[in-house]
Backbone bond lengths (Angstrom), bond angles and torsions (degrees), N, CA, C in turn:
res aa  C-N    CA-C-N  psi(-1)  N-CA   C-N-CA  omega(-1)  CA-C   N-CA-C  phi
1 M - - - 1.455 - - 1.519 109.90 -
2 F 1.304 118.06 -57.32 1.450 121.74 -175.39 1.511 109.87 -129.46
3 K 1.297 113.14 152.06 1.463 119.34 170.72 1.528 104.83 -95.49
4 Q 1.322 117.03 113.77 1.459 120.24 -176.93 1.533 110.70 -102.97
5 L 1.286 114.25 131.92 1.448 121.34 179.21 1.519 107.27 -126.86
6 K 1.324 117.73 117.85 1.461 120.44 175.29 1.505 107.54 -87.27
7 N 1.291 116.94 123.51 1.449 122.11 -175.89 1.519 111.12 -108.16
8 I 1.302 115.97 138.27 1.466 121.83 170.23 1.522 104.75 -105.74
9 I 1.308 115.88 120.10 1.456 121.71 -176.79 1.539 109.47 -101.88
10 L 1.290 115.88 130.16 1.454 120.84 178.56 1.542 108.80 -88.22
11 G 1.305 116.90 138.07 1.442 121.16 178.24 1.503 112.10 -158.85
12 Q 1.278 118.05 134.80 1.457 124.53 178.46 1.532 111.90 48.62
13 N 1.302 115.67 47.54 1.458 124.05 175.49 1.541 114.11 60.09
14 K 1.300 117.29 26.75 1.453 120.64 174.24 1.525 108.40 -147.62
15 I 1.298 115.38 157.63 1.473 120.86 -179.89 1.520 108.63 -86.04
16 S 1.303 115.14 129.54 1.452 120.72 -179.41 1.523 109.77 -66.73
17 K 1.329 116.33 141.27 1.481 120.69 177.87 1.523 111.22 -94.67
18 L 1.331 116.35 3.18 1.464 119.56 178.28 1.523 109.86 -67.81
19 C 1.290 116.44 150.70 1.456 122.98 176.11 1.536 108.56 -97.13
20 R 1.301 117.61 112.34 1.464 122.63 -177.90 1.530 108.54 -112.41
21 I 1.323 116.08 129.06 1.453 122.40 179.86 1.527 108.72 -123.80
22 Q 1.311 116.06 126.52 1.471 121.14 177.94 1.530 107.19 -114.10
23 N 1.323 115.76 121.31 1.465 121.73 178.31 1.532 109.14 -110.44
24 L 1.306 115.88 125.46 1.469 120.24 175.15 1.519 106.38 -102.39
25 C 1.311 116.40 117.41 1.463 122.60 -175.93 1.513 109.66 -98.13
26 M 1.296 117.50 120.95 1.465 123.53 178.62 1.534 108.20 -106.41
27 L 1.334 115.41 96.72 1.444 120.04 -176.28 1.537 111.72 -78.02
28 S 1.317 114.72 153.41 1.463 121.62 174.65 1.535 109.11 -65.33
29 I 1.314 117.65 141.37 1.465 120.92 -178.91 1.531 111.46 -75.90
30 E 1.318 117.13 -11.79 1.464 120.10 -177.78 1.524 114.30 -91.54
31 L 1.324 117.51 11.72 1.460 119.50 -178.29 1.527 111.58 -73.98
32 S 1.320 114.86 143.45 1.477 120.94 174.47 1.513 109.12 -79.99
33 N 1.325 116.26 168.99 1.460 120.50 175.85 1.524 110.68 -60.93
34 T 1.324 116.55 -36.32 1.470 121.17 178.14 1.523 110.62 -64.28
35 D 1.337 115.90 -43.23 1.468 120.15 177.46 1.523 111.09 -59.90
36 I 1.336 116.58 -44.24 1.461 121.05 -179.64 1.512 110.20 -63.53
37 Q 1.325 117.93 -40.58 1.465 120.60 177.06 1.514 110.74 -63.59
38 T 1.331 118.11 -41.83 1.460 122.01 176.85 1.523 110.89 -59.71
39 F 1.325 116.19 -44.40 1.459 121.19 178.49 1.517 110.82 -61.91
40 E 1.328 116.62 -48.49 1.477 120.32 -179.42 1.527 112.07 -61.17
41 Q 1.327 116.47 -42.97 1.453 120.09 179.36 1.534 110.96 -63.79
42 G 1.339 115.98 -41.63 1.456 120.07 177.95 1.522 111.40 -64.39
43 L 1.307 116.66 -41.58 1.467 122.08 178.61 1.514 109.32 -61.83
44 L 1.310 118.16 -47.77 1.459 122.68 -177.37 1.531 111.45 -67.34
45 A 1.314 117.52 -29.47 1.464 121.56 178.48 1.528 111.70 -64.01
46 L 1.321 116.33 -25.81 1.474 119.93 179.73 1.511 112.69 -61.18
47 K 1.321 116.11 -22.81 1.458 120.60 178.27 1.523 111.40 -59.08
48 G 1.321 118.03 -22.81 1.465 122.82 179.94 1.503 114.91 -75.08
49 I 1.325 118.02 -3.69 1.466 120.60 178.40 1.523 108.82 -76.15
50 E 1.296 115.23 119.73 1.480 121.80 -167.87 1.513 114.40 -64.60
51 T 1.310 120.11 -20.44 1.482 119.69 -178.62 1.532 112.09 -85.86
52 I 1.329 118.46 -5.21 1.457 120.63 176.80 1.543 108.59 -79.51
53 T 1.320 115.60 123.13 1.470 120.09 179.47 1.525 112.41 -95.52
54 E 1.341 116.79 -26.01 1.463 122.42 173.69 1.516 107.92 -140.20
55 F 1.311 115.49 142.15 1.469 121.56 -175.31 1.525 108.81 -141.87
56 N 1.336 116.65 128.92 1.448 120.03 179.21 1.517 108.92 -147.10
57 V 1.332 115.42 133.32 1.466 122.07 176.40 1.531 108.01 -125.65
58 G 1.318 116.70 137.31 1.456 118.75 177.61 1.518 110.66 -158.72
59 K 1.323 114.03 172.15 1.455 122.54 175.96 1.528 107.33 -106.17
60 P 1.341 117.01 165.08 1.474 119.02 178.72 1.511 111.46 -58.15
61 A 1.327 115.65 150.28 1.445 120.69 176.99 1.536 109.45 -60.79
62 S 1.309 114.21 143.69 1.484 118.24 -177.55 1.518 112.30 -82.15
63 T 1.308 117.39 -3.35 1.455 119.44 177.77 1.529 109.26 -69.98
64 D 1.318 115.89 148.08 1.460 121.06 -178.16 1.524 108.81 -109.93
65 R 1.330 115.24 80.57 1.460 121.22 179.57 1.526 108.58 -124.64
66 P 1.280 119.20 151.01 1.476 121.08 -177.76 1.524 114.38 -61.61
67 V 1.321 118.34 -23.73 1.455 120.11 -177.92 1.523 113.18 -84.55
68 I 1.324 117.72 -7.82 1.467 122.10 -179.06 1.511 109.90 -90.89
69 D 1.338 115.93 122.59 1.469 121.63 176.24 1.529 107.36 -87.43
70 R 1.310 116.36 113.70 1.452 120.55 -179.39 1.530 111.10 -114.62
71 S 1.344 115.92 24.02 1.446 120.41 -177.29 1.536 113.03 -81.23
72 Y 1.301 118.24 -5.52 1.456 121.91 -177.40 1.543 109.86 -111.54
73 S 1.316 116.91 164.47 1.456 122.68 -178.46 1.546 111.49 -94.62
74 Y 1.342 114.93 -43.30 1.460 121.94 -178.09 1.522 108.84 -141.15
75 C 1.310 115.69 149.23 1.473 121.55 173.56 1.535 107.48 -118.51
76 L 1.292 115.56 129.14 1.453 122.28 175.83 1.520 107.94 -114.07
77 L 1.332 116.40 121.97 1.450 121.26 175.51 1.513 108.14 -114.66
78 T 1.317 115.90 121.05 1.455 120.63 177.27 1.526 107.71 -121.82
79 V 1.328 115.30 140.84 1.451 121.23 178.57 1.527 107.75 -124.12
80 F 1.322 114.35 137.99 1.459 122.56 -178.80 1.526 108.00 -126.99
81 A 1.323 115.69 152.13 1.476 119.48 179.50 1.534 110.72 -63.06
82 D 1.330 116.50 -29.96 1.453 120.62 -178.70 1.533 109.36 -163.75
83 A 1.314 115.69 177.54 1.466 121.04 -178.84 1.519 112.31 -63.32
84 K 1.329 117.56 -29.82 1.468 120.37 177.47 1.537 110.92 -62.72
85 G 1.324 116.68 -38.59 1.446 120.35 176.78 1.511 111.85 -63.39
86 H 1.330 116.85 -37.45 1.462 121.08 175.69 1.523 110.91 -66.23
87 D 1.329 116.17 -39.19 1.468 120.09 178.70 1.537 111.41 -61.08
88 V 1.344 116.01 -40.60 1.468 121.08 176.18 1.534 109.39 -59.98
89 Y 1.321 116.14 -46.13 1.481 122.08 179.72 1.526 112.15 -55.60
90 Q 1.331 116.25 -44.45 1.457 120.73 -176.38 1.518 113.42 -59.40
91 T 1.318 117.73 -32.76 1.465 120.99 -177.89 1.523 112.95 -109.49
92 H 1.323 117.53 7.70 1.458 122.43 -178.12 1.535 109.61 -67.81
93 P 1.337 118.88 140.44 1.473 121.14 179.79 1.521 114.13 -55.63
94 L 1.327 119.32 -35.22 1.472 120.34 178.46 1.529 111.20 -66.72
95 H 1.330 117.37 -38.79 1.473 120.72 177.36 1.515 110.79 -68.61
96 L 1.315 116.49 -43.72 1.477 119.92 179.04 1.520 111.62 -63.83
97 K 1.326 117.12 -37.83 1.471 121.31 177.48 1.527 109.97 -64.74
98 F 1.341 117.26 -44.74 1.456 120.87 177.30 1.525 110.27 -58.29
99 L 1.297 118.06 -46.96 1.470 120.64 179.81 1.507 111.23 -60.41
100 E 1.331 117.37 -45.21 1.456 121.21 -179.09 1.535 111.62 -63.34
101 N 1.319 117.06 -43.87 1.454 121.50 -175.42 1.541 113.15 -76.92
102 C 1.321 117.13 -23.87 1.460 119.35 -170.55 1.526 114.48 -121.78
103 K 1.322 118.88 1.31 1.452 120.79 -173.95 1.525 115.28 -60.90
104 T 1.309 117.87 -20.66 1.453 120.79 178.71 1.523 112.87 -90.67
105 M 1.332 117.32 1.33 1.455 120.58 -173.66 1.535 114.29 -92.09
106 W 1.311 118.13 -15.92 1.456 117.63 178.48 1.515 109.35 -99.04
107 E 1.324 114.83 150.85 1.450 119.54 -172.74 1.502 114.74 -95.35
108 K 1.311 117.80 -17.77 1.465 117.65 176.35 1.497 111.01 -148.91
109 D 1.306 112.52 153.78 1.459 122.39 178.63 1.504 108.20 -102.44
110 S 1.317 115.37 113.17 1.484 116.51 179.28 1.492 111.15 -138.69
């Protein structure tokens, strides 16, 4: 479903203890506009999960440079105060609803 990358962010000469998860969503090319809207609404609804301290959704940069990875459709970055916050997210009803409603929309599991 998603390519997950756990990032350690350096700041002020110390390693952040925040839990950062980056999901790269690779959607099926056969989706209708309605399907894409459903996916986007489901993705944006995840912001309502109370343990998320930072939330960002975007598409690949439109610049055409070799260092830009444009192989994904959407990027979801969620930040949690700690791993326990991420654990809550994984079983949260909004996350489970998103998975149930959108699990057929991505083309590969990575």
